[in-house]
C-alpha positions as CSV (number, residue, x, y, z in Angstrom):
1,M,-5.1,-6.9,-9.2
2,T,-3.0,-7.1,-6.0
3,Q,-4.2,-5.2,-3.0
4,D,-3.9,-1.4,-3.1
5,K,-1.3,-0.2,-0.6
6,H,-0.7,3.2,1.0
7,W,2.9,4.5,0.4
8,N,4.4,6.4,3.3
9,I,7.7,8.1,2.4
10,S,9.7,9.2,5.5
11,P,10.4,12.9,6.0
12,R,13.7,14.2,4.8
13,I,16.7,14.2,7.2
14,S,17.1,17.3,9.3
15,P,20.0,19.6,8.5
16,E,21.4,19.0,12.0
17,A,21.3,15.2,11.6
18,D,22.7,15.4,8.1
19,S,25.7,17.3,9.4
20,A,26.2,15.0,12.5
21,L,26.1,11.9,10.2
22,S,28.3,13.4,7.5
23,A,30.8,10.5,7.8
24,F,28.2,8.2,6.2
25,P,27.0,8.1,2.5
26,P,24.0,10.3,1.9
27,L,21.4,7.6,1.4
28,L,22.6,5.7,4.5
29,R,22.3,9.0,6.5
30,Q,18.6,9.2,5.6
31,V,18.0,5.6,6.5
32,L,19.8,5.9,9.9
33,F,17.8,9.1,10.6
34,N,14.5,7.3,9.8
35,R,15.5,4.7,12.4
36,G,16.1,7.2,15.2
37,F,19.9,7.6,14.9
38,A,20.7,11.3,14.5
39,D,24.3,11.4,15.9
40,D,27.5,9.6,14.9
41,P,28.1,7.5,18.1
42,S,24.6,6.0,18.2
43,A,24.6,5.3,14.5
44,R,28.0,3.5,14.7
45,A,26.8,1.4,17.7
46,Y,23.7,0.4,15.7
47,L,25.6,-0.5,12.6
48,R,28.1,-2.5,14.6
49,G,25.4,-4.3,16.5
50,E,26.4,-3.1,20.0
51,P,23.8,-2.9,22.8
52,N,22.5,0.5,23.7
53,S,21.5,-0.3,27.2
54,N,22.6,-2.3,30.3
55,T,22.2,-6.0,29.5
56,D,23.0,-7.4,33.0
57,P,20.6,-10.4,33.3
58,F,20.3,-9.9,37.1
59,Q,18.1,-6.8,36.5
60,M,15.3,-9.2,35.7
61,T,12.9,-9.8,38.6
62,D,13.5,-13.2,40.3
63,M,16.7,-14.0,38.3
64,R,18.9,-14.3,41.4
65,Q,16.4,-16.7,43.1
66,A,16.3,-18.8,39.9
67,I,20.1,-19.0,39.5
68,E,20.6,-20.0,43.2
69,R,18.0,-22.8,42.8
70,I,19.5,-24.1,39.6
71,R,23.0,-24.1,41.2
72,F,21.6,-26.0,44.2
73,A,20.1,-28.6,41.9
74,M,23.4,-28.9,40.0
75,T,25.4,-29.3,43.2
76,N,23.0,-32.0,44.6
77,N,22.6,-33.8,41.2
78,E,18.8,-33.2,41.3
79,P,17.0,-34.1,38.1
80,I,16.0,-30.9,36.2
81,A,13.4,-30.7,33.4
82,I,13.4,-27.8,30.8
83,Y,9.7,-27.5,29.8
84,G,9.4,-25.8,26.4
85,D,6.9,-25.2,23.6
86,Y,6.5,-26.8,20.2
87,D,7.3,-23.8,18.1
88,V,10.9,-22.8,17.0
89,D,11.2,-20.3,19.9
90,G,10.3,-22.9,22.5
91,V,12.3,-25.7,20.9
92,T,15.5,-23.6,20.6
93,A,15.0,-22.3,24.1
94,T,14.7,-25.8,25.4
95,A,17.7,-27.0,23.4
96,L,19.8,-24.0,24.7
97,L,19.2,-24.6,28.4
98,V,19.5,-28.4,28.1
99,E,22.8,-28.0,26.2
100,L,24.2,-25.5,28.7
101,L,23.2,-27.5,31.8
102,R,24.7,-30.7,30.3
103,K,27.9,-28.9,29.6
104,L,27.9,-27.9,33.3
105,G,27.4,-31.5,34.4
106,A,23.7,-31.2,35.4
107,N,21.2,-34.0,35.4
108,V,18.8,-32.4,32.8
109,R,16.2,-33.4,30.2
110,G,14.0,-31.5,27.8
111,Y,10.2,-31.8,27.7
112,I,8.1,-30.5,24.9
113,P,4.4,-31.0,25.0
114,N,2.5,-32.5,22.1
115,R,0.3,-29.8,20.5
116,F,-2.5,-32.2,19.7
117,E,-2.7,-34.2,22.9
118,E,-1.5,-31.7,25.5
119,G,-2.0,-28.2,23.9
120,Y,0.1,-25.1,24.6
121,G,1.9,-24.5,27.9
122,L,2.1,-26.3,31.2
123,N,-0.3,-29.1,31.8
124,N,-0.9,-31.1,35.0
125,N,-0.5,-34.6,33.5
126,A,3.0,-33.6,32.3
127,L,3.9,-32.3,35.7
128,D,2.6,-35.5,37.3
129,E,4.8,-37.6,34.9
130,L,7.9,-35.5,35.6
131,K,7.4,-35.8,39.3
132,A,6.9,-39.6,39.0
133,D,10.2,-39.7,37.0
134,G,12.0,-38.1,40.0
135,V,12.3,-34.6,38.6
136,K,12.8,-32.0,41.4
137,L,13.0,-28.7,39.4
138,V,11.0,-27.7,36.3
139,I,12.2,-24.6,34.3
140,T,9.7,-23.4,31.7
141,V,10.9,-21.6,28.6
142,D,8.5,-19.7,26.3
143,C,5.5,-20.7,28.3
144,G,4.0,-20.7,31.8
145,I,3.1,-17.0,32.4
146,R,-0.6,-17.7,32.0
147,S,-0.6,-21.0,33.9
148,P,-1.5,-20.1,37.6
149,S,-3.5,-23.3,38.3
150,E,-0.8,-25.5,36.8
151,A,1.8,-23.7,39.0
152,L,-0.3,-24.4,42.1
153,H,-0.5,-28.1,41.0
154,A,3.3,-28.2,40.8
155,K,3.5,-26.8,44.3
156,T,1.1,-29.4,45.7
157,L,3.3,-32.1,44.0
158,G,6.4,-30.7,45.7
159,L,7.9,-29.7,42.4
160,D,10.0,-26.5,42.4
161,L,9.0,-24.4,39.4
162,I,10.9,-21.6,37.6
163,I,8.9,-19.9,34.9
164,S,10.6,-18.0,32.1
165,D,8.4,-16.5,29.4
166,H,8.1,-13.5,27.1
167,H,4.3,-13.5,26.6
168,H,2.2,-10.8,28.2
169,P,1.6,-11.6,31.8
170,D,-1.6,-11.1,33.7
171,D,-0.1,-9.1,36.5
172,E,-3.2,-9.6,38.7
173,N,-2.8,-13.3,38.5
174,L,0.9,-14.3,38.2
175,P,1.6,-18.0,38.7
176,S,2.8,-18.8,42.1
177,A,6.3,-20.2,41.4
178,L,9.7,-20.1,43.0
179,A,10.7,-17.5,40.3
180,V,8.8,-15.8,37.4
181,I,11.3,-14.4,34.9
182,N,9.6,-12.1,32.3
183,P,10.8,-8.6,31.5
184,K,7.2,-7.6,30.7
185,R,6.3,-8.1,34.4
186,H,5.0,-4.9,36.1
187,G,7.9,-3.3,37.8
188,D,10.6,-5.3,36.1
189,T,13.6,-3.0,35.5
190,Y,15.2,-4.9,32.6
191,P,15.4,-2.3,29.8
192,D,14.6,-4.5,26.8
193,K,11.0,-5.9,26.9
194,D,11.1,-7.5,23.4
195,L,13.3,-10.6,24.0
196,A,11.9,-13.8,22.6
197,G,11.6,-16.9,24.8
198,V,15.0,-18.1,23.6
199,G,16.4,-14.7,24.4
200,I,15.3,-15.0,28.0
201,A,16.7,-18.5,28.2
202,Y,20.0,-17.0,27.0
203,K,19.9,-14.4,29.7
204,I,19.4,-17.3,32.2
205,A,22.5,-18.9,30.7
206,E,24.4,-15.6,31.0
207,A,23.4,-15.3,34.6
208,L,24.4,-18.9,35.4
209,L,27.8,-18.4,33.8
210,S,28.6,-15.1,35.5
211,D,30.0,-16.9,38.6
212,D,30.3,-14.2,41.1
213,K,31.7,-16.7,43.6
214,A,34.9,-17.3,41.6
215,S,38.1,-15.8,43.0
216,T,39.5,-12.8,41.2
217,T,42.5,-14.9,39.9
218,D,40.1,-17.5,38.4
219,Q,37.7,-15.0,36.8
220,G,39.9,-14.2,33.7
221,S,40.2,-17.8,32.5
222,L,36.6,-18.5,33.6
223,S,35.2,-15.6,31.5
224,V,37.0,-16.8,28.4
225,V,35.6,-20.3,28.7
226,N,32.1,-19.0,29.6
227,G,32.3,-16.6,26.7
228,Q,33.0,-19.4,24.4
229,I,30.1,-21.5,25.8
230,L,27.7,-18.5,25.4
231,N,28.9,-17.9,21.8
232,S,28.2,-21.5,21.0
233,L,24.5,-21.0,22.0
234,L,23.9,-17.9,19.9
235,D,22.9,-19.8,16.7
236,L,19.9,-21.1,18.7
237,V,19.1,-17.6,19.8
238,A,19.1,-16.3,16.2
239,L,16.9,-19.2,15.0
240,G,14.3,-18.8,17.7
241,T,14.2,-15.0,17.7
242,V,13.8,-14.5,14.0
243,A,11.3,-17.5,13.6
244,D,9.2,-16.1,16.4
245,L,9.0,-12.7,14.7
246,A,10.5,-10.9,17.8
247,P,11.3,-7.4,16.6
248,L,14.9,-7.1,15.4
249,V,15.7,-4.0,17.4
250,G,17.6,-3.4,20.6
251,E,19.1,-6.4,22.2
252,N,17.3,-8.8,19.8
253,R,19.2,-7.3,16.9
254,V,22.5,-7.5,18.8
255,L,21.9,-11.2,19.6
256,V,20.7,-12.1,16.1
257,K,23.7,-10.3,14.5
258,K,26.1,-12.3,16.7
259,G,24.0,-15.5,16.3
260,L,24.2,-15.3,12.5
261,R,28.0,-15.0,12.8
262,Q,27.9,-18.1,14.9
263,M,25.7,-19.9,12.4
264,R,28.1,-19.2,9.6
265,Q,30.8,-21.1,11.5
266,T,28.6,-23.5,13.5
267,T,29.7,-27.0,14.5
268,R,26.1,-27.9,15.3
269,Q,25.5,-31.1,13.2
270,G,21.7,-30.6,13.1
271,L,22.2,-27.1,11.6
272,F,24.4,-28.5,8.8
273,S,21.8,-31.1,7.9
274,L,18.9,-28.6,8.1
275,A,20.7,-26.1,5.9
276,A,21.5,-28.9,3.4
277,V,17.8,-29.9,2.9
278,S,16.8,-26.2,2.9
279,E,19.4,-25.4,0.2
280,V,20.8,-22.7,2.4
281,N,24.5,-21.8,2.1
282,L,25.4,-21.5,5.8
283,P,28.5,-19.3,5.4
284,K,26.2,-16.7,3.8
285,V,23.1,-17.2,6.0
286,N,20.9,-14.2,6.9
287,A,17.8,-13.5,8.8
288,G,15.6,-14.1,5.7
289,H,17.0,-17.7,5.4
290,I,15.8,-18.3,9.0
291,G,12.4,-16.8,8.4
292,F,11.6,-18.5,5.1
293,M,13.6,-21.7,4.9
294,L,15.1,-23.0,8.2
295,G,12.4,-21.8,10.6
296,P,9.4,-23.3,8.7
297,R,11.1,-26.8,8.6
298,L,11.8,-26.7,12.4
299,N,8.2,-25.6,13.0
300,A,6.8,-28.3,10.7
301,A,7.4,-31.1,13.3
302,G,5.3,-29.5,16.0
303,R,2.6,-28.4,13.5
304,L,1.9,-31.9,12.2
305,K,3.1,-34.4,14.8
306,E,5.3,-33.6,17.7
307,A,8.2,-31.1,18.1
308,L,10.7,-33.7,19.6
309,A,12.2,-34.3,16.1
310,A,13.2,-30.6,15.9
311,F,14.6,-30.6,19.5
312,E,16.6,-33.8,18.8
313,L,17.9,-32.3,15.5
314,L,19.3,-29.3,17.3
315,T,20.9,-31.3,20.1
316,T,22.2,-34.5,18.4
317,T,25.9,-34.9,17.6
318,D,25.2,-38.0,15.4
319,V,25.7,-37.1,11.7
320,F,23.4,-39.9,10.5
321,K,20.6,-39.1,13.0
322,A,20.9,-35.4,12.1
323,G,20.6,-36.3,8.3
324,E,17.5,-38.5,9.0
325,L,15.8,-35.9,11.2
326,A,16.4,-33.1,8.7
327,Q,14.9,-35.2,5.8
328,Q,11.9,-36.0,8.0
329,L,11.4,-32.3,8.8
330,D,11.7,-31.4,5.1
331,M,9.0,-33.9,4.2
332,Q,6.7,-32.7,7.0
333,N,7.2,-29.2,5.8
334,R,6.1,-30.1,2.3
335,E,3.0,-31.8,3.8
336,R,2.4,-28.7,6.0
337,Q,2.5,-26.5,2.9
338,R,-0.1,-28.6,1.1
339,I,-2.4,-28.7,4.2
340,T,-2.0,-24.9,4.6
341,R,-3.0,-24.2,1.0
342,D,-6.1,-26.4,1.2
343,M,-7.1,-24.9,4.5
344,Q,-6.6,-21.4,3.4
345,T,-8.8,-22.0,0.3
346,R,-11.6,-23.4,2.5
347,A,-11.3,-20.7,5.2
348,E,-11.4,-18.0,2.5
349,E,-14.5,-19.5,1.0
350,M,-16.2,-19.6,4.4
351,V,-15.4,-16.0,5.4
352,I,-16.3,-14.5,2.0
353,S,-19.6,-16.4,1.7
354,E,-20.5,-15.3,5.3
355,D,-19.6,-11.6,5.1
356,P,-16.9,-10.3,2.8
357,D,-17.0,-6.9,4.5
358,A,-16.6,-8.1,8.0
359,Y,-14.0,-6.2,10.1
360,L,-12.8,-9.6,11.5
361,F,-12.7,-12.9,9.7
362,F,-13.5,-16.1,11.6
363,A,-13.4,-19.6,10.1
364,A,-13.8,-22.8,12.2
365,H,-14.2,-26.4,11.0
366,E,-13.9,-30.0,12.4
367,D,-11.5,-30.9,9.6
368,F,-9.0,-28.1,10.2
369,N,-5.6,-29.3,11.5
370,S,-5.0,-27.4,14.7
371,G,-1.2,-27.3,14.0
372,V,-1.7,-25.2,10.8
373,V,-4.6,-22.9,11.7
374,G,-2.2,-20.0,12.5
375,L,-0.6,-20.2,9.1
376,A,-4.0,-20.1,7.4
377,A,-5.1,-17.1,9.6
378,S,-1.8,-15.4,8.6
379,R,-2.6,-15.8,4.9
380,L,-6.1,-14.4,5.3
381,T,-4.7,-11.3,7.2
382,E,-2.1,-10.9,4.5
383,K,-4.5,-11.1,1.6
384,F,-7.5,-9.1,3.0
385,Y,-5.8,-6.9,5.6
386,R,-8.2,-7.9,8.4
387,P,-7.7,-9.5,11.7
388,A,-8.3,-13.2,11.0
389,I,-9.0,-16.3,13.2
390,V,-8.9,-19.8,12.0
391,A,-9.9,-22.6,14.4
392,S,-10.0,-26.3,14.7
393,K,-13.3,-27.6,16.1
394,G,-13.0,-30.6,18.4
395,E,-15.8,-32.6,20.1
396,E,-16.0,-30.3,23.2
397,E,-13.6,-27.5,22.6
398,T,-12.4,-25.3,19.7
399,R,-8.8,-24.2,19.4
400,G,-8.2,-21.0,17.5
401,S,-5.2,-19.1,16.2
402,C,-5.4,-15.4,15.5
403,R,-3.4,-13.0,13.4
404,S,-3.9,-9.3,13.3
405,I,-3.0,-5.9,11.8
406,P,-1.3,-2.9,13.5
407,E,-4.7,-1.2,14.0
408,F,-6.1,-4.0,16.2
409,H,-4.4,-5.5,19.3
410,I,-5.8,-9.1,19.1
411,T,-4.7,-10.2,22.6
412,D,-6.5,-7.1,24.2
413,A,-9.6,-8.2,22.2
414,L,-9.4,-11.7,23.6
415,D,-8.9,-10.3,27.1
416,Q,-12.3,-8.7,26.7
417,C,-13.7,-12.2,26.1
418,A,-11.9,-13.9,28.9
419,D,-15.2,-14.9,30.6
420,L,-16.0,-17.1,27.5
421,L,-12.5,-18.7,27.1
422,V,-10.9,-21.7,28.7
423,R,-7.5,-20.1,28.1
424,H,-5.8,-17.6,25.8
425,G,-2.6,-15.6,25.3
426,G,-0.3,-14.0,22.8
427,H,0.9,-10.6,21.5
428,A,-0.6,-7.6,19.7
429,A,-0.3,-9.3,16.3
430,A,-0.8,-13.0,17.1
431,A,-2.6,-15.0,19.7
432,G,-4.2,-18.3,20.5
433,F,-7.2,-19.5,22.5
434,T,-9.3,-22.5,23.6
435,V,-13.1,-22.1,23.9
436,K,-15.8,-24.5,24.9
437,N,-18.0,-25.2,21.8
438,E,-21.2,-23.9,23.6
439,N,-19.4,-20.5,24.0
440,L,-18.2,-20.3,20.4
441,P,-21.1,-18.4,18.8
442,A,-21.0,-15.8,21.7
443,L,-17.2,-15.5,21.3
444,V,-17.4,-14.9,17.5
445,A,-20.2,-12.3,17.9
446,R,-18.3,-10.4,20.6
447,L,-15.0,-10.4,18.8
448,K,-16.7,-9.2,15.6
449,A,-18.4,-6.4,17.6
450,I,-15.1,-5.3,19.2
451,A,-13.4,-5.3,15.7
452,A,-16.3,-3.3,14.2
453,E,-16.2,-0.7,17.0
454,K,-12.4,-0.4,16.7
455,L,-12.0,-0.4,12.9
456,S,-15.2,1.0,11.4
457,E,-13.7,4.5,11.1
458,T,-10.3,3.3,9.7
459,E,-9.3,3.0,6.1
460,L,-8.1,-0.6,6.0
461,K,-5.3,-0.9,3.6
462,P,-1.7,-1.9,4.3
463,T,0.9,0.8,4.6
464,V,4.4,0.3,3.1
465,T,7.0,2.7,4.3
466,A,9.9,3.9,2.1
467,D,13.0,5.7,3.4
468,A,13.4,8.1,0.5
469,E,12.3,9.0,-3.0
470,V,15.3,8.5,-5.3
471,S,16.3,8.6,-8.9
472,L,16.8,5.0,-10.1
473,S,20.3,6.0,-11.4
474,E,21.4,6.4,-7.7
475,M,21.1,2.6,-7.3
476,R,24.6,1.3,-7.7
477,P,26.4,-1.7,-6.1
478,D,28.4,0.6,-3.8
479,V,25.2,1.9,-2.3
480,Y,24.6,-1.6,-0.9
481,E,28.3,-2.6,-0.2
482,K,29.2,0.7,1.5
483,G,26.0,1.3,3.3
484,L,22.8,-0.8,3.2
485,K,24.4,-4.1,4.0
486,Y,25.3,-2.9,7.5
487,L,21.6,-2.6,8.4
488,E,21.5,-6.4,8.6
489,P,19.9,-8.3,10.3
490,T,16.7,-6.9,8.9
491,G,13.2,-8.3,9.3
492,Y,10.2,-7.8,11.6
493,G,10.6,-4.5,13.5
494,N,13.8,-3.5,11.6
495,R,12.7,-3.4,8.0
496,E,15.1,-3.3,5.1
497,A,15.9,0.1,3.6
498,S,13.3,0.7,0.8
499,F,13.0,3.5,-1.8
500,V,10.5,4.9,-4.2
501,A,11.5,5.7,-7.8
502,R,8.9,7.4,-10.1
503,N,8.2,7.4,-13.8
504,V,10.5,4.4,-14.6
505,K,10.6,3.0,-18.1
506,V,9.6,-0.7,-18.4
507,K,11.8,-2.4,-21.0
508,S,10.4,-5.9,-20.5
509,S,8.5,-8.1,-18.0
510,R,7.8,-11.8,-17.8
511,I,6.1,-14.3,-15.4
512,V,8.3,-16.5,-13.3
513,G,7.7,-19.2,-10.7
514,S,5.9,-22.6,-11.1
515,D,2.5,-21.0,-10.3
516,G,3.1,-17.8,-12.3
517,K,2.7,-15.6,-9.2
518,H,6.0,-13.6,-9.6
519,I,7.4,-11.2,-12.1
520,K,10.8,-10.5,-13.5
521,M,11.4,-7.0,-15.1
522,S,14.0,-5.1,-16.9
523,L,13.9,-1.4,-16.1
524,E,15.7,1.6,-17.6
525,D,16.8,4.6,-15.5
526,E,17.2,8.2,-16.6
527,K,20.7,7.6,-17.9
528,G,19.7,4.7,-20.1
529,I,21.2,2.1,-17.7
530,T,19.2,-1.2,-17.3
531,H,18.3,-2.6,-13.8
532,D,17.0,-6.1,-13.2
533,A,14.0,-6.4,-10.9
534,I,12.0,-9.2,-9.2
535,G,8.5,-8.8,-7.9
536,F,7.3,-11.6,-5.7
537,K,3.5,-12.1,-5.7
538,L,3.2,-9.3,-8.3
539,G,2.7,-11.6,-11.3
540,E,-0.8,-10.2,-12.0
541,W,0.8,-6.9,-13.3
542,H,2.2,-8.7,-16.3
543,K,-1.2,-8.8,-18.1
544,S,-1.6,-5.0,-18.0
545,M,1.9,-3.6,-17.5
546,P,2.1,0.2,-18.1
547,A,4.9,1.6,-20.2
548,R,6.1,3.6,-17.2
549,V,5.7,2.8,-13.5
550,D,6.3,4.1,-10.0
551,L,8.2,1.5,-7.8
552,L,8.6,0.9,-4.2
553,F,11.6,-1.5,-3.8
554,T,14.6,-2.7,-1.8
555,Y,18.1,-3.0,-3.4
556,E,19.9,-6.3,-2.9
557,P,22.7,-8.5,-4.2
558,N,21.6,-11.6,-6.2
559,E,24.0,-14.5,-6.3
560,Y,23.5,-17.1,-9.0
561,N,26.1,-19.8,-10.0
562,G,28.8,-17.9,-8.1
563,R,28.2,-14.6,-9.9
564,V,26.8,-11.6,-7.9
565,T,24.6,-9.0,-9.6
566,Y,22.3,-6.4,-8.0
567,Q,18.6,-6.2,-8.4
568,L,15.6,-4.3,-7.2
569,N,13.2,-6.3,-5.1
570,L,9.8,-4.8,-5.8
571,K,7.5,-4.4,-2.9
572,D,4.8,-2.6,-4.8
573,L,4.1,-1.1,-8.3
574,K,1.7,1.6,-9.5
575,P,1.2,3.1,-12.9
576,A,3.5,6.2,-13.2
577,S,1.8,9.2,-11.5
578,N,3.7,11.8,-13.6
579,R,3.7,10.4,-17.2
């Protein structure tokens, strides 16, 4: 049976908040309260997607130095390279700054390292090549914060380096660069610390376009043009932010909300072609489409080969080239899915045969594709609710990708193993590292010991949070149309509104999906009204479906052949507790 989950139902709204939010429907009031909005103005700002803090990009440490150096390069026609990363965040950030600087007449190119030949982040060979090609200024996006030696190498070459990154810095050992832009830097006053790499690239674009040297009479017309340019980049911000699992709160949510609006009316040829192969209807695109359909295809290029195809797709204006590249990414994504399935099966066999009760799972093999290890680790974490590491073993070094659970900060754990590692970096929930093969056994032993110490007293089962316990008869289309839809974009860090209904009668259930993993149900509420329900990855329940169940679900529209109906999207099921 599917993994047992702990249900956490949020406390009821306080009488004061209930009164302050009285302009909103009752269920929406509860949902807003659960998200920290207990008064009318803050709730309205959240629902409209307005920023709740000062978003002036010049609050970021070193932003002014960076902008002055970029403007100098533009004025003197110096060749500029935007140095990115091979995931969607890095590719969109590279595309964003290349596109902007080209519009402003700069001599600029994008550079994205090859995952298999160069690895993650700045590398000296690439810097040598860029210098030999005449580049004078390198701007990193989504990488560089953990590259102090490469920054020194750039300096010895006479290359000016601006680092922009959102990964956690080592404040004791910041790279020595002309500017280091990262809101997570110690002492940085920028209020939002959660921007993705593409979000920080967008803040550089904002700063570059806020031409404080323009005369007052020019500023009005300038700001209209600059506003249009910035809006045209927001589709890239939405793609990178959602695909990188940056939390959809604060400024990220504001940018993604605007970015989705821009995607619905985009003129970006590559996005049309990508949406076509992904079977996404762009005028109705949402964050889920990015996370599950558009993002994985953009990521596929960098996972299997090199990410240049994704970069070219997002920047080309040629309709035929865009079509070709989108088809290529779609095929690579299918191949990536096949490789991931095989690798996950092997990794699972390895960790279960070694120690099924371990607090941290570790699987490394010579045959593992280093571009897909993160996905395999993610599947292990999802299935077993343990931190998981899957690694590709090379002749001299092993490259690992880590995924974790809220109870275990994986990058902190790697920091405690820094003496064994060649390099590492990441976030609380995901990280990567390179280790020399002779240090691999010691690394595994130490990480497992850290995990055992941290997790041995904890009950390891996933928690799903619901906003309220409801009667199923409360679920009507206007609950969504007049309330829940304004919570979008939802996703990581800003979950969809979800509810618990108890003792619900099951009228029928059937297996759906090519692999039989999903379930379709017909449920009857207290008033005898039938509700359709879909349960992804809950297919196992069909064999032993109780007559009555407790449900944890979200409520959503379902469009099929132009007809919109509403359904429950089941997140978990339990036999009814009060039969």
